Backbone as ProteinMPNN parsed JSONL, in Angstrom:
{"seq_chain_A": "XXXXXXXXXXXXXXXXXXXXXXXXXXXXXXXXXXXXXXXXXXXXXXXXXXXXXXXXXXXXXXXXXXXXXXXXXXXXXXXXXXXXXXXXXXXXXXXXXXXXXXXXXXXXXXXXXXXXX", "coords_chain_A": {"N_chain_A": [[8.175, -13.631, -2.353], [11.013, -12.721, -0.719], [13.797, -10.448, -0.307], [13.423, -7.245, 1.176], [13.027, -3.744, 1.913], [11.877, -1.862, 4.741], [9.588, 0.744, 5.349], [8.516, 2.995, 7.673], [5.747, 4.905, 7.754], [4.985, 8.227, 8.278], [4.03, 10.227, 6.815], [1.436, 11.598, 4.844], [0.554, 9.702, 2.351], [-1.715, 9.068, 1.064], [-4.831, 7.202, 0.914], [-4.706, 4.231, 2.789], [-1.982, 4.253, 3.245], [-0.988, 6.015, 5.179], [0.53, 6.307, 8.344], [1.321, 3.644, 8.288], [3.106, 0.561, 7.915], [5.32, 0.161, 5.357], [6.543, -1.531, 2.406], [9.34, -1.947, 0.2], [11.106, -2.812, -2.76], [12.868, -1.371, -4.085], [14.982, -0.005, -2.987], [17.832, -0.89, -1.303], [17.372, -3.49, -0.616], [18.209, -4.864, 1.721], [16.973, -5.539, 4.021], [16.696, -3.255, 5.53], [15.551, -0.575, 7.685], [13.435, 2.229, 7.481], [12.24, 5.6, 8.034], [9.656, 7.656, 7.093], [9.242, 10.882, 7.556], [6.788, 13.299, 8.827], [7.303, 15.694, 7.447], [8.251, 14.873, 5.018], [10.874, 14.01, 4.813], [13.253, 11.419, 4.46], [14.47, 9.006, 6.638], [17.018, 6.776, 7.815], [16.881, 3.975, 9.923], [18.892, 2.609, 12.351], [19.662, -0.222, 14.053], [21.909, -1.527, 14.897], [24.159, -3.056, 17.165], [22.549, -2.835, 19.404], [21.719, -5.088, 20.697], [23.032, -8.146, 22.039], [24.283, -11.423, 21.465], [23.844, -14.085, 23.685], [25.595, -16.771, 24.786], [24.224, -19.04, 26.239], [23.233, -21.521, 25.987], [20.578, -21.442, 25.413], [20.303, -19.71, 23.368], [19.808, -16.942, 23.577], [19.117, -13.398, 23.395], [20.432, -10.319, 24.589], [19.925, -7.023, 25.878], [22.117, -4.32, 25.159], [22.312, -1.776, 26.099], [22.885, 0.194, 24.351], [21.518, 2.641, 22.272], [19.463, 2.776, 19.306], [20.179, 4.361, 16.101], [19.122, 7.188, 14.215], [19.34, 8.315, 11.044], [19.503, 10.878, 8.597], [18.804, 10.492, 5.117], [20.323, 10.586, 1.854], [19.116, 9.99, -0.49], [18.385, 9.886, -3.927], [16.075, 9.002, -5.951], [13.518, 7.025, -7.583], [10.964, 5.175, -6.08], [8.904, 2.296, -5.578], [6.256, 1.725, -3.385], [4.364, -0.259, -1.06], [1.737, -1.332, 1.155], [2.653, -3.276, 4.043], [0.827, -5.043, 5.155], [-2.332, -5.889, 3.906], [-5.613, -6.145, 4.194], [-8.015, -5.801, 2.913], [-9.86, -7.486, 0.998], [-11.606, -7.016, -1.038], [-10.717, -4.834, -2.397], [-8.26, -3.562, -4.707], [-4.726, -4.192, -4.334], [-2.999, -1.582, -2.927], [-0.582, 0.644, -4.34], [2.135, 2.916, -4.562], [4.185, 5.172, -6.387], [6.933, 6.844, -5.426], [9.016, 9.694, -5.432], [12.214, 10.657, -4.464], [14.386, 13.361, -3.782], [17.525, 14.007, -2.916], [16.956, 12.841, -0.394], [14.55, 14.014, 0.314], [11.05, 13.986, -0.002], [9.655, 14.284, -3.181], [7.771, 13.794, -5.248], [4.611, 12.194, -5.602], [3.01, 9.457, -6.986], [0.317, 7.503, -8.342], [0.579, 3.975, -8.79], [0.374, 2.644, -11.854], [0.888, 0.366, -13.24], [0.208, -3.077, -13.164], [1.445, -5.693, -11.407], [2.6, -8.863, -10.197], [3.32, -9.26, -6.759]], "CA_chain_A": [[8.653, -12.922, -1.184], [12.352, -12.219, -0.956], [14.314, -9.391, 0.555], [12.829, -5.937, 0.955], [13.259, -2.76, 2.958], [10.647, -1.428, 5.396], [9.462, 2.179, 5.603], [7.422, 3.384, 8.577], [5.291, 6.117, 7.1], [4.251, 9.245, 9.026], [3.627, 11.208, 5.812], [0.165, 11.198, 4.224], [0.701, 9.326, 0.942], [-3.042, 8.735, 0.549], [-5.58, 6.14, 1.584], [-4.031, 2.946, 2.939], [-0.539, 4.41, 3.398], [-0.612, 6.888, 6.286], [0.809, 5.599, 9.602], [1.41, 2.221, 7.966], [4.416, 0.006, 7.599], [5.369, -0.072, 3.922], [7.682, -2.295, 1.907], [9.83, -1.627, -1.131], [12.252, -3.575, -3.267], [13.571, -0.425, -4.941], [16.138, 0.584, -2.317], [18.973, -1.81, -1.367], [16.892, -4.85, -0.296], [19.055, -5.435, 2.775], [16.11, -5.586, 5.206], [16.899, -2.028, 6.295], [14.335, 0.097, 8.117], [13.431, 3.662, 7.232], [11.087, 6.347, 8.532], [9.282, 8.809, 6.288], [8.752, 11.861, 8.527], [5.659, 14.104, 8.355], [7.746, 16.752, 6.534], [8.681, 14.258, 3.765], [12.279, 13.61, 4.871], [13.453, 9.985, 4.667], [15.533, 8.693, 7.593], [17.353, 5.365, 7.984], [16.934, 3.561, 11.32], [19.978, 1.645, 12.526], [19.586, -0.887, 15.356], [23.112, -2.332, 15.121], [24.804, -2.918, 18.459], [21.598, -2.653, 20.506], [21.558, -6.373, 21.385], [24.16, -9.059, 21.912], [23.946, -12.833, 21.621], [24.362, -14.689, 24.911], [25.753, -18.2, 24.564], [23.843, -19.709, 27.483], [22.584, -22.775, 25.63], [19.205, -21.15, 24.974], [20.363, -18.836, 22.2], [19.082, -15.73, 23.943], [19.679, -12.082, 23.111], [20.323, -9.403, 25.722], [20.109, -5.617, 25.524], [23.46, -3.828, 25.474], [22.226, -0.416, 26.611], [23.128, 1.11, 23.238], [20.288, 3.009, 21.58], [19.569, 2.822, 17.858], [20.459, 5.67, 15.503], [18.271, 7.625, 13.111], [20.158, 9.183, 10.193], [18.844, 11.342, 7.371], [19.361, 9.879, 3.913], [20.602, 11.465, 0.727], [18.643, 9.201, -1.623], [17.719, 10.519, -5.066], [15.582, 7.932, -6.812], [12.083, 6.743, -7.589], [10.723, 3.86, -5.515], [7.518, 1.839, -5.46], [5.953, 1.264, -2.033], [3.064, -0.893, -0.858], [1.577, -1.682, 2.568], [3.103, -4.601, 4.466], [-0.391, -5.843, 5.307], [-3.51, -5.349, 3.247], [-6.651, -7.151, 4.424], [-9.251, -5.481, 2.18], [-9.844, -8.416, -0.129], [-12.474, -6.513, -2.098], [-10.05, -3.713, -3.058], [-6.936, -3.91, -5.242], [-3.576, -3.905, -3.477], [-2.541, -0.228, -3.281], [0.845, 0.9, -4.509], [2.475, 4.284, -4.954], [5.547, 5.442, -6.822], [7.332, 8.111, -4.818], [10.324, 10.156, -5.875], [12.997, 11.407, -3.489], [15.53, 14.131, -4.262], [18.402, 14.232, -1.765], [16.3, 12.392, 0.821], [13.305, 14.74, 0.531], [9.96, 13.562, -0.885], [9.494, 15.252, -4.257], [6.594, 13.523, -6.066], [3.835, 10.99, -5.29], [2.189, 9.066, -8.129], [-0.259, 6.163, -8.235], [1.267, 2.99, -9.619], [-0.614, 2.202, -12.841], [1.28, -0.954, -13.719], [-0.186, -4.164, -12.273], [2.347, -6.837, -11.464], [2.536, -9.688, -8.995], [4.331, -8.892, -5.765]], "C_chain_A": [[10.036, -12.355, -1.482], [12.734, -11.126, 0.017], [13.673, -8.063, 0.17], [13.239, -5.026, 2.1], [11.913, -2.288, 3.49], [10.701, 0.073, 5.638], [8.278, 2.393, 6.53], [7.002, 4.79, 8.16], [4.488, 7.016, 8.04], [3.8, 10.377, 8.109], [2.349, 10.71, 5.147], [0.359, 10.969, 2.724], [-0.638, 8.969, 0.306], [-3.642, 7.572, 1.312], [-4.804, 4.82, 1.598], [-2.537, 3.038, 3.191], [-0.129, 5.17, 4.649], [-0.533, 6.116, 7.587], [0.796, 4.08, 9.397], [2.877, 1.834, 7.806], [4.376, -0.373, 6.129], [6.596, -0.901, 3.569], [8.081, -1.761, 0.541], [10.989, -2.549, -1.482], [13.125, -2.682, -4.143], [14.693, 0.33, -4.24], [17.262, -0.441, -2.398], [18.607, -3.243, -1.008], [17.803, -5.563, 0.698], [18.301, -5.532, 4.089], [16.36, -4.396, 6.121], [15.543, -1.436, 6.671], [14.508, 1.596, 7.95], [12.202, 4.277, 7.867], [10.873, 7.535, 7.616], [8.563, 9.786, 7.215], [7.573, 12.66, 7.959], [6.051, 15.232, 7.4], [8.279, 16.201, 5.211], [10.139, 13.85, 3.73], [12.373, 12.119, 5.172], [14.668, 9.772, 5.567], [15.765, 7.191, 7.612], [17.489, 5.075, 9.472], [17.962, 2.441, 11.444], [19.93, 1.085, 13.946], [20.862, -1.67, 15.687], [23.738, -2.012, 16.475], [23.861, -2.77, 19.639], [21.352, -3.943, 21.281], [22.784, -7.238, 21.132], [23.675, -10.484, 22.164], [24.614, -13.373, 22.883], [24.41, -16.193, 24.691], [25.486, -18.947, 25.871], [23.142, -21.045, 27.219], [21.16, -22.586, 25.145], [19.179, -20.28, 23.725], [19.636, -17.526, 22.418], [19.842, -14.477, 23.524], [19.487, -11.22, 24.346], [20.565, -7.976, 25.242], [21.491, -5.167, 25.966], [23.432, -2.438, 26.108], [22.508, 0.638, 25.551], [21.785, 1.389, 22.559], [20.527, 3.007, 20.074], [19.827, 4.242, 17.363], [19.471, 5.938, 14.383], [19.081, 8.644, 12.322], [19.357, 9.63, 8.98], [19.551, 10.701, 6.175], [19.558, 10.936, 2.837], [20.127, 10.818, -0.575], [18.003, 10.095, -2.681], [17.336, 9.39, -6.016], [14.071, 7.807, -6.695], [11.891, 5.335, -7.043], [9.229, 3.559, -5.5], [7.321, 1.291, -4.052], [4.559, 0.666, -1.994], [2.966, -1.285, 0.611], [2.072, -3.097, 2.857], [1.923, -5.546, 4.589], [-1.537, -5.132, 4.614], [-4.608, -6.394, 3.344], [-7.99, -6.812, 3.77], [-9.283, -6.321, 0.909], [-10.687, -7.932, -1.3], [-11.823, -5.371, -2.882], [-8.692, -4.152, -3.604], [-5.828, -3.481, -4.288], [-3.015, -2.54, -3.853], [-1.028, -0.135, -3.381], [1.024, 2.344, -4.936], [3.916, 4.294, -5.443], [5.898, 6.809, -6.259], [8.771, 8.426, -5.22], [10.964, 10.987, -4.772], [14.127, 12.139, -4.208], [16.322, 14.538, -3.024], [17.697, 13.953, -0.439], [14.979, 13.062, 1.131], [12.256, 14.271, -0.487], [9.683, 14.658, -1.902], [8.177, 15.06, -4.999], [5.948, 12.214, -5.631], [2.945, 10.693, -6.484], [1.533, 7.72, -7.838], [0.499, 5.225, -9.165], [0.236, 2.396, -10.566], [-0.336, 0.803, -13.348], [0.857, -2.016, -12.72], [0.773, -5.324, -12.476], [2.224, -7.607, -10.176], [3.641, -9.291, -8.058], [5.055, -10.107, -5.267]], "O_chain_A": [[10.191, -11.577, -2.423], [12.073, -10.913, 1.034], [13.415, -7.796, -1.003], [13.737, -5.485, 3.128], [10.917, -2.31, 2.767], [11.72, 0.609, 6.074], [7.155, 2.011, 6.201], [7.792, 5.733, 8.206], [3.437, 6.615, 8.54], [3.25, 11.375, 8.576], [2.204, 9.51, 4.915], [0.333, 11.91, 1.931], [-0.687, 8.605, -0.869], [-3.034, 7.031, 2.235], [-4.314, 4.357, 0.568], [-1.878, 2.009, 3.339], [0.986, 4.983, 5.136], [-1.44, 5.345, 7.903], [0.312, 3.335, 10.249], [3.749, 2.675, 7.592], [3.508, -1.134, 5.699], [7.561, -0.964, 4.331], [7.261, -1.195, -0.182], [11.741, -2.998, -0.617], [14.009, -3.164, -4.852], [15.299, 1.22, -4.838], [17.619, -0.836, -3.508], [19.457, -4.129, -1.09], [18.123, -6.739, 0.521], [18.913, -5.598, 5.155], [16.249, -4.51, 7.341], [14.522, -1.75, 6.06], [15.566, 2.158, 8.232], [11.243, 3.581, 8.2], [11.787, 8.326, 7.385], [7.421, 9.552, 7.612], [7.38, 12.694, 6.743], [5.216, 15.685, 6.618], [8.718, 16.975, 4.361], [10.607, 13.379, 2.694], [11.659, 11.611, 6.036], [15.752, 10.288, 5.297], [14.825, 6.413, 7.446], [18.131, 5.831, 10.201], [17.899, 1.446, 10.721], [20.13, 1.813, 14.919], [20.884, -2.409, 16.672], [23.832, -0.851, 16.875], [24.317, -2.597, 20.769], [20.835, -3.905, 22.397], [23.481, -7.074, 20.131], [22.775, -10.715, 22.971], [25.801, -13.146, 23.117], [23.381, -16.82, 24.437], [26.413, -19.425, 26.524], [22.534, -21.624, 28.12], [20.594, -23.487, 24.527], [18.132, -20.133, 23.095], [18.924, -17.053, 21.533], [21.057, -14.506, 23.326], [18.5, -11.367, 25.067], [21.328, -7.755, 24.302], [21.981, -5.578, 27.018], [24.457, -1.977, 26.609], [22.386, 1.835, 25.813], [21.011, 0.466, 22.306], [21.652, 3.211, 19.617], [19.706, 5.205, 18.12], [19.037, 5.018, 13.69], [19.462, 9.693, 12.842], [18.612, 8.84, 8.401], [20.746, 10.409, 6.226], [19.017, 12.039, 2.919], [20.685, 11.08, -1.64], [17.181, 10.955, -2.365], [18.162, 8.891, -6.78], [13.442, 8.406, -5.822], [12.567, 4.402, -7.478], [8.401, 4.466, -5.419], [8.123, 0.486, -3.578], [3.687, 1.029, -2.783], [3.985, -1.545, 1.251], [1.932, -3.998, 2.03], [1.998, -6.706, 4.182], [-1.688, -3.916, 4.728], [-4.554, -7.416, 2.66], [-8.993, -7.47, 4.045], [-8.785, -5.899, -0.134], [-10.504, -8.388, -2.429], [-12.334, -4.981, -3.931], [-8.044, -5.022, -3.022], [-5.981, -2.522, -3.53], [-2.591, -2.351, -4.994], [-0.296, -0.754, -2.609], [0.159, 2.919, -5.597], [4.753, 3.524, -4.972], [5.248, 7.807, -6.57], [9.618, 7.539, -5.33], [10.346, 11.896, -4.219], [14.744, 11.6, -5.126], [15.847, 15.312, -2.193], [17.818, 14.721, 0.515], [14.339, 12.713, 2.123], [12.539, 14.171, -1.68], [9.498, 15.82, -1.538], [7.522, 16.041, -5.351], [6.641, 11.242, -5.328], [2.209, 11.564, -6.946], [2.126, 6.881, -7.16], [1.001, 5.644, -10.208], [-0.686, 1.712, -10.121], [-1.241, 0.128, -13.836], [1.124, -1.867, -11.527], [0.894, -5.864, -13.575], [1.788, -7.06, -9.163], [4.764, -9.017, -8.483], [5.944, -9.993, -4.423]]}, "name": "protein", "num_of_chains": 1, "seq": "XXXXXXXXXXXXXXXXXXXXXXXXXXXXXXXXXXXXXXXXXXXXXXXXXXXXXXXXXXXXXXXXXXXXXXXXXXXXXXXXXXXXXXXXXXXXXXXXXXXXXXXXXXXXXXXXXXXXX"}
């Protein structure tokens, strides 16, 4: 397991990837959340400040009224992505290597290397 980043995918990366929650360990592994838009642009979702801890003995969280932020990214790198959940036990776990140039999807490749996740 370990730390990973989550990408909510609205871009058609192929079977098993479209409108799915994906994971990657090739970004910053800070449990950040991203959105891959239908036009191939990668955005970072920031929920900081949207909730506050209430010390009422129950350890509850309360909404602050602040909305999250969605920011475009400037990432230029190649990352490997895979679905968060995959319940087709008869099929191999799908993975893709996708390349971003200045936050824009540039290339999609199947991942040929088999390694344990």
